[in-house]
MOPAC internal coordinates of N, CA, C and O (Angstrom, degrees):
PM7 1SCF
backbone

  N    0.0000 0     0.00 0     0.00 0    0    0    0
  C    1.4516 1     0.00 0     0.00 0    1    0    0
  C    1.5272 1   108.82 1     0.00 0    2    1    0
  O    1.2310 1   120.75 1   -38.88 1    3    2    1
  N    1.3115 1   116.17 1   141.12 1    3    2    1
  C    1.4562 1   121.32 1   179.11 1    5    3    2
  C    1.5180 1   110.18 1   -68.68 1    6    5    3
  O    1.2310 1   121.33 1   -34.75 1    7    6    5
  N    1.3106 1   115.06 1   145.25 1    7    6    5
  C    1.4567 1   120.96 1   177.91 1    9    7    6
  C    1.5267 1   108.15 1   -92.31 1   10    9    7
  O    1.2310 1   120.69 1   -54.22 1   11   10    9
  N    1.3192 1   116.28 1   125.78 1   11   10    9
  C    1.4621 1   121.61 1  -179.39 1   13   11   10
  C    1.5203 1   109.19 1  -106.19 1   14   13   11
  O    1.2310 1   121.02 1   -51.39 1   15   14   13
  N    1.3156 1   115.66 1   128.61 1   15   14   13
  C    1.4614 1   121.76 1   178.48 1   17   15   14
  C    1.5235 1   108.92 1  -101.01 1   18   17   15
  O    1.2310 1   121.16 1   -26.10 1   19   18   17
  N    1.3211 1   115.39 1   153.90 1   19   18   17
  C    1.4671 1   119.68 1  -178.81 1   21   19   18
  C    1.5234 1   112.04 1  -146.49 1   22   21   19
  O    1.2310 1   121.21 1   -27.13 1   23   22   21
  N    1.3069 1   115.30 1   152.87 1   23   22   21
  C    1.4680 1   122.19 1   170.48 1   25   23   22
  C    1.5293 1   108.69 1  -112.53 1   26   25   23
  O    1.2310 1   121.08 1  -148.48 1   27   26   25
  N    1.3211 1   115.55 1    31.52 1   27   26   25
  C    1.4619 1   122.24 1  -175.34 1   29   27   26
  C    1.5202 1   112.39 1   -57.80 1   30   29   27
  O    1.2310 1   119.96 1   139.01 1   31   30   29
  N    1.3085 1   117.68 1   -40.99 1   31   30   29
  C    1.4620 1   120.39 1  -176.86 1   33   31   30
  C    1.5371 1   111.16 1   -58.84 1   34   33   31
  O    1.2310 1   120.51 1   132.90 1   35   34   33
  N    1.3226 1   116.63 1   -47.10 1   35   34   33
  C    1.4615 1   120.56 1  -179.55 1   37   35   34
  C    1.5283 1   111.00 1   -65.39 1   38   37   35
  O    1.2310 1   120.88 1   138.67 1   39   38   37
  N    1.3274 1   115.92 1   -41.33 1   39   38   37
  C    1.4637 1   119.83 1   179.63 1   41   39   38
  C    1.5215 1   111.41 1   -65.92 1   42   41   39
  O    1.2310 1   120.65 1   138.85 1   43   42   41
  N    1.3152 1   116.37 1   -41.15 1   43   42   41
  C    1.4715 1   121.24 1   179.04 1   45   43   42
  C    1.5271 1   110.29 1   -62.97 1   46   45   43
  O    1.2310 1   120.61 1   132.64 1   47   46   45
  N    1.3216 1   116.44 1   -47.36 1   47   46   45
  C    1.4663 1   120.63 1  -179.33 1   49   47   46
  C    1.5244 1   111.74 1   -64.10 1   50   49   47
  O    1.2310 1   120.18 1   142.68 1   51   50   49
  N    1.3275 1   117.26 1   -37.32 1   51   50   49
  C    1.4672 1   121.14 1   179.19 1   53   51   50
  C    1.5282 1   111.04 1   -62.75 1   54   53   51
  O    1.2310 1   120.72 1   153.44 1   55   54   53
  N    1.3269 1   116.23 1   -26.56 1   55   54   53
  C    1.4637 1   120.83 1   178.35 1   57   55   54
  C    1.5209 1   112.34 1   -96.31 1   58   57   55
  O    1.2310 1   121.26 1  -170.55 1   59   58   57
  N    1.3308 1   115.20 1     9.45 1   59   58   57
  C    1.4662 1   122.79 1   176.97 1   61   59   58
  C    1.5290 1   112.51 1    56.89 1   62   61   59
  O    1.2310 1   121.05 1  -138.95 1   63   62   61
  N    1.3352 1   115.60 1    41.05 1   63   62   61
  C    1.4557 1   121.95 1   176.36 1   65   63   62
  C    1.5233 1   108.92 1  -106.76 1   66   65   63
  O    1.2310 1   120.39 1   -44.32 1   67   66   65
  N    1.3108 1   116.86 1   135.68 1   67   66   65
  C    1.4636 1   119.73 1   171.88 1   69   67   66
  C    1.5230 1   108.14 1   -79.72 1   70   69   67
  O    1.2310 1   120.89 1   -12.49 1   71   70   69
  N    1.3218 1   115.91 1   167.51 1   71   70   69
  C    1.4617 1   119.37 1   175.32 1   73   71   70
  C    1.5220 1   109.89 1   -59.86 1   74   73   71
  O    1.2310 1   120.57 1   139.52 1   75   74   73
  N    1.3242 1   116.52 1   -40.48 1   75   74   73
  C    1.4624 1   120.94 1   179.68 1   77   75   74
  C    1.5273 1   111.16 1   -64.54 1   78   77   75
  O    1.2310 1   120.29 1   138.33 1   79   78   77
  N    1.3337 1   117.04 1   -41.67 1   79   78   77
  C    1.4693 1   120.71 1   178.12 1   81   79   78
  C    1.5236 1   110.74 1   -58.10 1   82   81   79
  O    1.2310 1   120.94 1   129.58 1   83   82   81
  N    1.3320 1   115.80 1   -50.42 1   83   82   81
  C    1.4541 1   120.36 1  -178.81 1   85   83   82
  C    1.5259 1   110.88 1   -62.61 1   86   85   83
  O    1.2310 1   120.81 1   137.01 1   87   86   85
  N    1.3142 1   116.05 1   -42.99 1   87   86   85
  C    1.4658 1   120.22 1   179.53 1   89   87   86
  C    1.5325 1   110.57 1   -58.29 1   90   89   87
  O    1.2310 1   120.14 1   134.47 1   91   90   89
  N    1.3096 1   117.34 1   -45.53 1   91   90   89
  C    1.4699 1   120.79 1  -179.80 1   93   91   90
  C    1.5264 1   111.37 1   -64.79 1   94   93   91
  O    1.2310 1   120.57 1   140.62 1   95   94   93
  N    1.3212 1   116.51 1   -39.38 1   95   94   93
  C    1.4582 1   120.49 1  -178.25 1   97   95   94
  C    1.5289 1   112.59 1   -66.71 1   98   97   95
  O    1.2310 1   120.37 1   149.45 1   99   98   97
  N    1.3265 1   116.90 1   -30.55 1   99   98   97
  C    1.4745 1   119.54 1  -178.23 1  101   99   98
  C    1.5256 1   112.85 1  -105.41 1  102  101   99
  O    1.2310 1   120.09 1   177.86 1  103  102  101
  N    1.3381 1   117.44 1    -2.14 1  103  102  101
  C    1.4521 1   121.01 1   173.34 1  105  103  102
  C    1.5214 1   116.30 1    80.73 1  106  105  103
  O    1.2310 1   120.84 1  -143.87 1  107  106  105
  N    1.3354 1   116.01 1    36.13 1  107  106  105
  C    1.4720 1   120.37 1   176.15 1  109  107  106
  C    1.5238 1   109.09 1  -130.34 1  110  109  107
  O    1.2310 1   120.94 1    -4.99 1  111  110  109
  N    1.3324 1   115.81 1   175.01 1  111  110  109
  C    1.4669 1   120.38 1   175.79 1  113  111  110
  C    1.5325 1   110.09 1   -80.97 1  114  113  111
  O    1.2310 1   120.86 1   -24.58 1  115  114  113
  N    1.3141 1   115.96 1   155.42 1  115  114  113
  C    1.4660 1   121.07 1   178.67 1  117  115  114
  C    1.5270 1   110.95 1   -56.59 1  118  117  115
  O    1.2310 1   120.54 1   143.82 1  119  118  117
  N    1.3192 1   116.58 1   -36.18 1  119  118  117
  C    1.4627 1   121.15 1  -178.98 1  121  119  118
  C    1.5329 1   111.79 1   -60.31 1  122  121  119
  O    1.2310 1   120.53 1   147.18 1  123  122  121
  N    1.3207 1   116.59 1   -32.82 1  123  122  121
  C    1.4680 1   120.25 1   177.40 1  125  123  122
  C    1.5197 1   110.30 1   -63.98 1  126  125  123
  O    1.2310 1   120.38 1   138.31 1  127  126  125
  N    1.3225 1   116.88 1   -41.69 1  127  126  125
  C    1.4606 1   121.19 1   177.98 1  129  127  126
  C    1.5282 1   109.88 1   -64.22 1  130  129  127
  O    1.2310 1   120.25 1   138.09 1  131  130  129
  N    1.3335 1   117.12 1   -41.91 1  131  130  129
  C    1.4728 1   121.16 1   177.16 1  133  131  130
  C    1.5296 1   110.20 1   -57.32 1  134  133  131
  O    1.2310 1   120.37 1   132.69 1  135  134  133
  N    1.3284 1   116.90 1   -47.31 1  135  134  133
  C    1.4634 1   120.95 1  -179.33 1  137  135  134
  C    1.5255 1   111.64 1   -65.10 1  138  137  135
  O    1.2310 1   120.00 1   141.15 1  139  138  137
  N    1.3108 1   117.60 1   -38.85 1  139  138  137
  C    1.4653 1   120.70 1   176.84 1  141  139  138
  C    1.5283 1   110.45 1   -62.63 1  142  141  139
  O    1.2310 1   120.59 1   132.72 1  143  142  141
  N    1.3202 1   116.48 1   -47.28 1  143  142  141
  C    1.4641 1   120.26 1  -177.15 1  145  143  142
  C    1.5284 1   112.38 1   -64.60 1  146  145  143
  O    1.2310 1   120.34 1   153.61 1  147  146  145
  N    1.3251 1   116.95 1   -26.39 1  147  146  145
  C    1.4675 1   121.38 1   179.71 1  149  147  146
  C    1.5240 1   112.36 1   -97.73 1  150  149  147
  O    1.2310 1   120.54 1  -166.00 1  151  150  149
  N    1.3260 1   116.58 1    14.00 1  151  150  149
  C    1.4705 1   122.59 1   178.48 1  153  151  150
  C    1.5181 1   112.82 1    55.14 1  154  153  151
  O    1.2310 1   120.40 1  -143.93 1  155  154  153
  N    1.3390 1   116.83 1    36.07 1  155  154  153
  C    1.4650 1   121.38 1   178.23 1  157  155  154
  C    1.5202 1   112.10 1  -106.59 1  158  157  155
  O    1.2310 1   120.59 1  -177.25 1  159  158  157
  N    1.3313 1   116.47 1     2.75 1  159  158  157
  C    1.4610 1   120.48 1  -176.43 1  161  159  158
  C    1.5205 1   108.71 1  -149.37 1  162  161  159
  O    1.2310 1   120.50 1   -48.32 1  163  162  161
  N    1.3224 1   116.65 1   131.68 1  163  162  161
  C    1.4601 1   121.33 1   174.95 1  165  163  162
  C    1.5259 1   108.71 1   -93.33 1  166  165  163
  O    1.2310 1   120.10 1   -55.65 1  167  166  165
  N    1.3232 1   117.41 1   124.35 1  167  166  165
  C    1.4682 1   119.17 1  -177.20 1  169  167  166
  C    1.5215 1   111.49 1   -73.32 1  170  169  167
  O    1.2310 1   121.12 1   -27.57 1  171  170  169
  N    1.3141 1   115.47 1   152.43 1  171  170  169
  C    1.4611 1   120.12 1   170.35 1  173  171  170
  C    1.5257 1   107.13 1   -68.43 1  174  173  171
  O    1.2310 1   120.89 1   -16.71 1  175  174  173
  N    1.3155 1   115.90 1   163.29 1  175  174  173
  C    1.4559 1   119.88 1   176.88 1  177  175  174
  C    1.5250 1   110.15 1   -59.51 1  178  177  175
  O    1.2310 1   120.53 1   137.56 1  179  178  177
  N    1.3198 1   116.59 1   -42.44 1  179  178  177
  C    1.4660 1   120.80 1   179.79 1  181  179  178
  C    1.5278 1   111.24 1   -59.49 1  182  181  179
  O    1.2310 1   120.24 1   133.89 1  183  182  181
  N    1.3300 1   117.15 1   -46.11 1  183  182  181
  C    1.4647 1   120.55 1  -179.64 1  185  183  182
  C    1.5240 1   110.78 1   -66.17 1  186  185  183
  O    1.2310 1   120.02 1   137.97 1  187  186  185
  N    1.3210 1   117.57 1   -42.03 1  187  186  185
  C    1.4639 1   120.71 1   179.04 1  189  187  186
  C    1.5308 1   110.73 1   -60.20 1  190  189  187
  O    1.2310 1   120.50 1   138.70 1  191  190  189
  N    1.3218 1   116.64 1   -41.30 1  191  190  189
  C    1.4655 1   120.38 1   178.90 1  193  191  190
  C    1.5265 1   111.82 1   -67.73 1  194  193  191
  O    1.2310 1   120.22 1   141.45 1  195  194  193
  N    1.3275 1   117.18 1   -38.55 1  195  194  193
  C    1.4690 1   120.43 1   177.49 1  197  195  194
  C    1.5224 1   110.45 1   -64.49 1  198  197  195
  O    1.2310 1   120.30 1   136.25 1  199  198  197
  N    1.3183 1   117.04 1   -43.75 1  199  198  197
  C    1.4654 1   120.73 1   178.54 1  201  199  198
  C    1.5247 1   110.10 1   -62.51 1  202  201  199
  O    1.2310 1   120.37 1   135.78 1  203  202  201
  N    1.3242 1   116.89 1   -44.22 1  203  202  201
  C    1.4687 1   120.67 1   178.83 1  205  203  202
  C    1.5319 1   111.20 1   -59.14 1  206  205  203
  O    1.2310 1   120.50 1   140.80 1  207  206  205
  N    1.3200 1   116.64 1   -39.20 1  207  206  205
  C    1.4659 1   120.03 1   178.95 1  209  207  206
  C    1.5251 1   111.24 1   -65.02 1  210  209  207
  O    1.2310 1   120.37 1   138.17 1  211  210  209
  N    1.3261 1   116.89 1   -41.83 1  211  210  209
  C    1.4680 1   120.73 1   179.95 1  213  211  210
  C    1.5318 1   110.46 1   -69.28 1  214  213  211
  O    1.2310 1   120.39 1   135.90 1  215  214  213
  N    1.3244 1   116.85 1   -44.10 1  215  214  213
  C    1.4683 1   121.76 1  -178.10 1  217  215  214
  C    1.5390 1   110.19 1   -74.72 1  218  217  215
  O    1.2310 1   120.45 1   159.53 1  219  218  217
  N    1.3192 1   116.75 1   -20.47 1  219  218  217
  C    1.4651 1   124.02 1   179.43 1  221  219  218
  C    1.5311 1   112.41 1    64.79 1  222  221  219
  O    1.2310 1   122.09 1  -134.37 1  223  222  221
  N    1.3336 1   113.60 1    45.63 1  223  222  221
  C    1.4616 1   121.74 1   174.31 1  225  223  222
  C    1.5226 1   108.20 1  -138.89 1  226  225  223
  O    1.2310 1   120.10 1   -22.74 1  227  226  225
  N    1.3337 1   117.41 1   157.26 1  227  226  225
  C    1.4663 1   119.23 1   173.79 1  229  227  226
  C    1.5277 1   110.62 1   -62.91 1  230  229  227
  O    1.2310 1   121.02 1   -31.11 1  231  230  229
  N    1.3110 1   115.65 1   148.89 1  231  230  229
  C    1.4658 1   121.17 1  -179.75 1  233  231  230
  C    1.5251 1   111.24 1   -51.95 1  234  233  231
  O    1.2310 1   120.34 1   137.33 1  235  234  233
  N    1.3300 1   116.95 1   -42.67 1  235  234  233
  C    1.4722 1   120.38 1  -176.31 1  237  235  234
  C    1.5299 1   113.21 1   -67.79 1  238  237  235
  O    1.2310 1   119.94 1   166.03 1  239  238  237
  N    1.3329 1   117.72 1   -13.97 1  239  238  237
  C    1.4663 1   120.52 1   174.03 1  241  239  238
  C    1.5273 1   111.61 1   -85.42 1  242  241  239
  O    1.2310 1   120.28 1   168.05 1  243  242  241
  N    1.3227 1   117.08 1   -11.95 1  243  242  241
  C    1.4655 1   121.97 1  -178.63 1  245  243  242
  C    1.5212 1   111.22 1  -106.67 1  246  245  243
  O    1.2310 1   120.61 1   138.79 1  247  246  245
  N    1.3330 1   116.43 1   -41.21 1  247  246  245
  C    1.4639 1   122.03 1  -177.07 1  249  247  246
  C    1.5246 1   109.73 1  -123.03 1  250  249  247
  O    1.2310 1   120.57 1   -36.37 1  251  250  249
  N    1.3452 1   116.51 1   143.63 1  251  250  249
  C    1.4640 1   120.72 1   175.25 1  253  251  250
  C    1.5190 1   109.44 1  -147.88 1  254  253  251
  O    1.2310 1   121.10 1   -26.36 1  255  254  253
  N    1.3135 1   115.51 1   153.64 1  255  254  253
  C    1.4605 1   120.49 1   177.06 1  257  255  254
  C    1.5126 1   109.83 1   -72.35 1  258  257  255
  O    1.2310 1   120.71 1   -38.58 1  259  258  257
  N    1.3137 1   116.24 1   141.42 1  259  258  257
  C    1.4531 1   121.57 1   174.80 1  261  259  258
  C    1.5213 1   107.32 1   -77.43 1  262  261  259
  O    1.2310 1   120.46 1   -62.06 1  263  262  261
  N    1.3050 1   116.72 1   117.94 1  263  262  261
  C    1.4622 1   121.56 1  -177.91 1  265  263  262
  C    1.5242 1   112.99 1   -83.96 1  266  265  263
  O    1.2310 1   120.11 1   175.27 1  267  266  265
  N    1.3251 1   117.40 1    -4.73 1  267  266  265
  C    1.4664 1   121.82 1   179.45 1  269  267  266
  C    1.5179 1   109.23 1   -68.99 1  270  269  267
  O    1.2310 1   120.14 1   -62.73 1  271  270  269
  N    1.3150 1   117.34 1   117.27 1  271  270  269
  C    1.4678 1   122.42 1  -176.37 1  273  271  270
  C    1.5257 1   112.72 1   -71.51 1  274  273  271
  O    1.2310 1   119.53 1   163.68 1  275  274  273
  N    1.3255 1   118.49 1   -16.32 1  275  274  273
  C    1.4642 1   122.58 1  -177.02 1  277  275  274
  C    1.5171 1   113.50 1   -88.58 1  278  277  275
  O    1.2310 1   119.57 1   176.66 1  279  278  277
  N    1.3251 1   118.43 1    -3.34 1  279  278  277
  C    1.4732 1   119.47 1  -176.14 1  281  279  278
  C    1.5022 1   112.25 1   -93.59 1  282  281  279
  O    1.2310 1   120.10 1   180.00 1  283  282  281

């Protein structure tokens, strides 16, 4: 599976949202947001789109593929 990197934590904080706030807005548990922010979980397309809508940025500005071939 491809490794997806994110700057979600910085974007979330810039919008003054807690992990719990974001989780409630997109319909997941806070733990899911924690795993996303620590690059331990790849979001579904649906979740990525919901997060992009809340953060008000294109998906590709929030998530990107890790180009490192060794990971």
